[in-house]
C-alpha positions in Angstrom: 126.0 110.7 102.0 124.3 107.2 100.5 125.9 103.8 102.2 126.7 102.0 99.3 129.0 98.9 100.9 129.6 97.4 104.1 132.9 99.1 104.9 130.9 102.8 104.7 128.2 100.9 107.1 130.7 99.5 109.1 132.4 103.1 110.0 129.0 104.6 111.2 129.1 105.0 115.0 127.0 102.0 116.5 123.5 103.3 118.1 122.7 100.8 121.0 119.5 99.6 121.8 119.0 101.8 124.6 119.7 105.0 122.6 117.0 104.9 120.2 114.9 107.7 120.0 111.2 107.8 118.9 110.6 108.8 115.4 114.4 107.7 114.4 114.2 106.3 110.7 115.5 102.8 110.2 116.6 101.9 106.8 117.8 98.3 106.5 120.9 97.6 104.7 121.8 94.6 102.6 125.3 94.1 101.3 126.7 91.3 98.6 128.4 89.8 101.9 125.3 89.3 103.6 122.3 89.0 101.4 120.7 85.5 102.2 117.3 85.6 101.0 116.2 85.6 96.9 113.7 88.6 97.7 116.8 90.6 99.3 118.7 89.8 96.0 115.7 90.8 94.1 114.9 94.2 95.6 118.5 95.5 95.7 118.9 94.0 91.9 115.6 96.1 90.7 116.9 99.1 92.9 120.1 99.0 91.0 118.6 98.5 87.6 116.4 101.4 87.8 118.8 103.9 89.8 118.8 107.4 87.8 119.8 111.0 88.9 117.1 113.8 89.1 116.2 115.9 86.5 114.4 119.3 87.1 113.5 121.2 83.8 113.3 125.1 84.1 110.7 126.6 81.9 112.3 129.7 80.4 110.0 129.8 77.4 109.0 127.8 74.7 112.5 126.6 73.3 113.9 126.5 76.8 116.3 123.8 77.3 117.8 124.4 80.9 117.8 121.7 83.5 119.7 120.8 86.7 120.8 117.4 87.5 120.5 116.2 91.2 122.7 113.3 92.1 120.7 110.5 93.4 121.9 109.9 97.1 120.0 107.0 98.0 122.1 103.3 97.5 120.2 100.0 96.0 121.6 98.6 99.3 118.6 100.0 100.7 116.1 96.8 101.2 113.5 98.0 104.3 112.7 100.7 106.4 110.8 101.3 109.8 110.0 104.0 112.3 110.9 103.8 115.8 107.9 104.3 118.5 107.9 104.0 122.1 109.3 101.6 124.7 111.6 100.1 122.2 109.3 99.2 119.4 109.3 100.0 115.7 106.5 100.3 113.5 106.8 98.8 110.1 104.6 97.3 107.0 105.5 93.7 106.1 104.0 90.7 104.9 101.6 90.3 107.3 100.5 94.1 107.2 101.4 97.4 109.1 102.5 95.9 112.5 104.2 96.8 115.7 107.5 94.7 116.4 110.7 94.9 119.2 113.7 96.4 118.2 115.6 93.5 119.9 113.9 91.3 117.4 115.6 93.0 114.5 119.0 92.9 116.3 120.2 90.4 113.9 119.8 92.9 111.1 121.5 96.0 109.7 120.3 99.3 109.7 121.3 103.1 109.0 119.5 105.6 111.4 118.2 108.9 110.4 117.0 111.0 113.0 114.3 113.9 113.1 116.0 117.5 113.8 112.4 118.7 114.5 111.0 117.9 117.9 107.3 118.8 116.9 107.5 116.6 113.9 109.1 113.9 115.7 106.3 113.9 118.4 103.9 113.8 115.4 105.5 110.9 113.4 105.4 108.8 116.5 101.5 109.5 116.5 100.8 108.5 113.1 103.3 105.7 113.1 101.6 104.1 116.5 98.1 104.9 115.1 98.8 103.3 111.8 100.3 100.1 113.5 97.1 99.7 115.7 94.1 97.5 114.3 91.2 98.6 115.8 87.9 96.8 115.8 86.3 97.0 112.6 89.4 98.1 110.5 89.7 97.6 106.9 93.0 97.2 104.7 96.3 97.6 106.8 97.9 95.0 104.6 100.8 94.9 102.6 100.6 96.7 99.1 103.0 94.0 97.1 101.9 95.3 93.9 102.6 98.8 95.1 106.3 97.9 95.9 107.0 96.7 92.3 105.6 99.8 91.0 107.1 102.3 93.2 110.1 102.9 91.1 108.2 103.9 88.0 106.0 106.2 89.6 106.1 110.0 90.0 108.0 111.1 92.9 106.4 114.8 93.3 103.4 115.4 95.5 100.2 115.7 93.4 97.5 117.8 94.6 93.8 116.8 94.7 93.1 118.3 91.4 90.5 116.9 88.8 93.0 115.4 86.7 95.1 113.6 89.3 91.9 112.4 90.7 90.8 110.8 87.2 94.6 109.1 86.9 95.2 108.2 90.2 94.9 108.6 94.1 96.4 112.2 94.4 99.4 112.3 97.3 96.9 114.8 99.0 94.1 112.4 99.4 96.3 109.6 100.2 97.6 111.9 103.1 94.0 112.9 104.4 92.9 109.1 104.3 95.9 108.5 106.7 94.9 111.2 108.8 91.1 110.4 109.2 92.4 106.8 110.2 94.6 108.4 112.9 92.0 110.6 114.3 89.2 108.0 114.3 87.3 109.5 111.8 87.8 106.4 109.4 88.2 102.9 109.9 89.9 102.4 106.6 93.8 101.8 106.7 95.8 102.3 103.1 97.6 99.4 102.5 101.4 100.1 102.2 104.7 98.6 101.9 107.6 99.4 103.9 109.2 102.5 102.4 105.9 103.9 101.8 104.9 103.8 105.3 108.0 105.1 106.4 107.6 108.3 104.6 103.9 108.5 104.5 104.1 108.7 108.4 106.6 111.8 108.2 104.5 113.6 105.4 101.3 113.0 107.2 102.6 113.9 110.5 103.8 117.2 108.9 100.7 118.0 107.5 98.9 117.7 110.6 101.5 119.5 112.5 102.3 122.7 110.0 99.8 122.2 107.3 102.4 120.9 104.8 104.6 117.8 103.8 108.0 117.6 105.1 109.6 116.5 101.9 106.9 117.2 98.9 106.9 113.6 97.9 104.6 110.9 97.1 105.3 108.0 99.4 103.7 105.3 96.9 106.9 106.5 94.6 108.8 105.9 97.5 111.2 102.7 97.0 113.8 102.0 100.1 116.5 103.3 97.5 114.2 106.2 96.7 113.2 107.5 100.3 117.2 107.4 101.3 117.8 109.7 98.4 114.7 111.8 99.4 116.2 112.1 103.2 119.9 112.6 101.9 118.4 115.8 100.4 117.5 117.0 103.4 119.9 117.5 106.0 118.4 120.2 107.5 115.8 118.0 108.5 117.0 114.5 108.9 120.6 113.8 110.0 122.3 110.2 109.7 123.7 109.4 113.2 124.8 106.0 112.8 123.8 102.2 112.6 122.1 99.7 114.3 123.4 96.3 114.2 124.5 93.6 117.1 127.3 91.7 116.0 126.2 88.9 118.6 123.1 88.6 117.5 124.3 88.3 113.9 127.1 86.0 115.1 124.1 83.6 116.7 122.3 83.5 113.4 125.0 82.4 111.5 126.1 79.6 113.8 122.4 78.5 114.1 122.0 78.5 110.1 125.3 76.3 110.2 124.0 73.9 112.6 120.8 73.5 111.4 122.3 72.7 107.4 124.7 70.0 109.0 121.9 68.5 111.1 119.6 68.3 107.9 122.6 66.9 105.7 123.1 63.8 108.5 119.4 63.1 107.8 119.7 63.1 103.9 119.8 59.9 101.8 123.5 60.0 101.3 124.2 60.1 105.2 124.7 56.5 105.4 127.7 56.2 103.0 129.1 59.5 104.9 129.3 58.9 108.6 130.1 61.9 110.9 133.5 61.8 112.6 133.3 61.7 116.5 134.4 65.4 116.3 131.9 66.7 114.4 129.4 65.2 116.6 130.7 66.7 119.4 130.7 70.4 118.0 127.3 69.8 116.8 126.0 68.6 120.4 128.5 71.7 121.7 127.2 74.6 119.5 123.5 73.4 120.4 123.9 73.6 123.9 125.4 77.3 123.1 122.4 78.5 121.3 120.1 77.7 123.4 122.0 79.9 125.9 121.3 82.4 123.4 123.5 85.2 121.8 126.6 85.3 124.4 130.4 85.3 123.7 130.8 82.3 124.1 129.9 81.8 120.3 132.8 83.8 118.9 134.9 81.5 121.1 133.3 78.9 119.5 133.5 80.3 115.7 137.3 80.9 116.1 137.8 77.4 117.7 135.7 75.2 115.4 136.0 77.3 112.2 139.5 78.5 112.0 138.5 82.2 111.8 139.3 85.3 113.8 137.1 87.8 115.2 137.1 91.3 114.3 134.9 92.6 117.2 136.5 92.1 120.8 134.5 89.8 123.2 135.1 88.1 126.5 138.5 86.2 126.4 137.7 84.0 129.3 135.3 82.6 127.1 137.7 79.4 126.2 136.5 76.3 123.9 139.7 74.8 123.6 139.2 72.5 127.0 135.9 71.5 125.5 136.2 69.7 122.5 138.8 69.3 119.4 138.4 71.8 116.9 137.1 70.6 113.4 139.3 69.0 110.9 139.6 71.6 107.9 138.0 68.7 105.5 135.0 68.3 107.4 131.7 69.2 106.1 130.8 70.7 109.3 134.0 73.0 109.1 133.1 74.2 105.8 129.7 75.1 106.5 130.7 76.9 109.8 133.4 78.7 107.7 131.3 80.0 104.8 128.2 81.0 107.2 130.8 82.8 109.3 132.8 84.7 106.7 129.4 86.0 105.4 128.8 88.4 108.5 131.9 89.8 107.5 132.5 90.0 111.3 135.7 87.6 111.2 139.1 87.2 109.2 139.4 83.9 108.0 
């Protein structure tokens, strides 16, 4: 099952932070309701433009035309990938290279969670991902492969053996995975440069080679855009199970309110601010929201969103956090009201 829209995503069970398991494979989702940055739009658009079904031709002789079509079970809404390791951390390939980050630091984003059904493979995956995210003294490479990410949708997704032909035309998958294992086993100090979904698939393929002497999916990780990776995984339900979604509504609301506060505060410093003085209600709301943001993600933000932007939360929260006794709500024709309502609608967590 590919997750193509926010409705499908929100129907999945939520996996709490404490229930994440090492080797869980996370795929970040970007939907039209939630996309914010150009790079997110560019990745999802490019994947949508290049999406096609897999065609396998059967050789039954010189004039054989038999072929089988396998539906592409990946979605262009897939934008990033990471692997859960130990102690609430994840390993991922980002702009600064292959790194370790806390799961909590990504709680304002949306991920679907795939879980490996093979305990031995899971253990090996964590070992490979942890090693690749470790920058040992004297290490070379390990950066983010932006050119590779751009070319991934146009590469052959099939595993390439270390034949002379493949050596002459590219770096064979077999050599690529062995180079990864050499680094993980301290045989080499060279880490391949990788992009996000390449890193995630490479961890599974290299770990499977180390544990079982063969790849898990028979793929070429360098051809794995986030969409193709989702497609690859969905064709192996015997190995990988879609168990739910990882997101924290309160963190998403915190981010939306913070963006709204910053945009409105910046507008007060603009060239036209002298001719458009803010109302007392707007300045009071700005002060209150800044104080709430300083407290961090709390249920007060849901109450503040309803109070100031006239929206209704789809998510249950503590009703004792009332705002109506603190300041007046914003008028519907105020600039701050419009900014906050737009930001909160984008989260898809409120009824307008």
